[in-house]
N, C-alpha and C positions, 0 to 999 in steps of 0.2 A: 298470611305470613310467608307461604311458599312462593307466591308471586313476587313479593318484595325481595326475597333472597335471590330469585332468578334475575331480577332487574339489577340488583347491586353487584352480582358476581362479575359481569364484564367491567364495571367501574373499578372494582378491587384489582382485577387483573391489569388494567391500564395503570393504576397507581403503583402496583408492585413493579411493573415493567419500567416505569419512569424512575422509581427509586433505585433500581438496579443499574441504570445507565444515566448518571447525572451529567449535566452539561458542563463540559470542561471550560475553564477560563479562556480568555483570548489567547490563541496560540498562532505562531507563525508557521506557514507551510513552505518547506524548501524541498526541491526535488530535482532529479536529473531529467534529461529529455524524455525518457519513457514515463517516469513517475509524474511528470508535470501534467499529463493528461488525466490523472486520477483525481484532481482537485475537486471538480464538481460532484463526482460520485461520493467522495468522502464527506464533503460538506453537507450532503443531504441527510447524513446520519444525525440523530438528535444530539449526540455527545460532542460533535464537531461543528455545531452551528456557528460558533464564534471564530472559526479558523479563517485566517486571512493571509494572503501572499505578502502583504506589506505591513504586518504587525511587527515592525522592526524593534520596538522597545520591549516586546514580550519576553519574559524569561523562559517561556515554554515554547518548544518547537517540535513540529512533526517533520522528520526527514524521511523521504522516500527515495530509494535508489536501487539500481540494478547492478548485480555483479555477475561475472561470467568466468567460469573455470573451464578453459579450453582443453579438448582432447587433442594434444599436439600431433599425435600420429596421423590422424585423419586430415588435418589441415595441411600438414607438410606434404603428404602423399598427393592429395587432390590438388593442392596448389602447384606442385611440380607438374602434374598431368595437365592442368589447365594452361600453364605457361608453355609446355611443350606443344600442345595442340593449338596454340595461339587463341585460347579462350573458347574453343569449341566445347570442351568439357567444363562443366561448372565446378566451382570450388565448393566442397562439402565441408561444413564445419559442424562438429558435434561437441557437446559439453554440458556442464551443469549450470543452469541459469538460476539465480536467486533474486527474489524481490525482497528488499529489507525495508521495514517500517520501524522507525525509532522515535520514541517520545523522549525528548531531551529537556532537562530543566537546568538552567544556569550552566549549560555546557556539559552536564553530566547525564549520561543515558539513564533513564528511569525504567523504561520497558523497551524491549526489542522483539520484533516478530519477523521471522524469516520463513519464506515459502520457496521451495526449490523444485526444479523439474529438469530432467535430462532431455535435451532437444537436439535434433539434427536439422540443419538448414542448408539447402543447396542454393547457390547464388552465382549467376553468370556475370563474369567480370565486365562484359560489354553492355550490360543492361542499366548501368548508372548506379547511383547511390542506393544502398540497401536501407529502405525506410522502416524496416521491421526490427532494427537494433540487433541483427544477427539471429533472430528467433523465428522468422517466418510468420505467416498469418496466424497459424495455430498457436504459436508461442505468444504472440501479442494478445490473442484472446485469452490464453491461460493467465497472462500477466494481469489483465483486467479483472479476471475472476478472483485474484488474490485480494482485491479490495474488500469483497464480501467476507472473505475469511478473516482479514484484519479487523473489520468492524465487529464481527462476531467475537473474536478473541479480546479486543479492546473493551467491548461492552461488559465483559465479566472479569476484567483485570482488577484485582483489589488495590493495586498500586495507583491506578488512575482514579479510583473512587477516593482513596486516601488523599491524593493530591487535590482533588476538588474540595474535599472536606477541609483540608488545611488552608487552602486558598480562601475559602468562604470564612473561616475562622478569623483570619488576619485582615481580610479586605471586605468582608460583608458578603452576604449571599448574592449570587448573580441574578440580575433582573432579566426576566424573559419577555 
């Protein structure tokens, strides 16, 4: 009997984990340039298996975007210094970056998850376009790490579980 319970314990844990994170119905993925790169990482999560960039008729949408609250003093000062030195000194921008994940149902936000960090980034005006969205390499790495935080928070969100239950009630259980 002890051996049987030892064998069934991992199966019970898997069943409990599956029950706590049900597969969401088909949802549309919409993101800005930074969040667009998070699609594959989010879709690997069991809850978001049915996420698609082109699910245009779906009433459920995941929006991912980046906001930035600039520290005006630093940009003004370093911008002037950069201009006076003809670009020898870099422009230093600092501010609060926020990555926002929104689950929207019929145009109404259901759940919003925000992850913020204060970052400073130096950029030379002669080096071309800044491909790090004003965050620097470390900032982009931090932004990618917010996907794991989002998946963890969304996995235990009772609103998403209720959405799945309601959707299954009206349209039948999702086929896996």
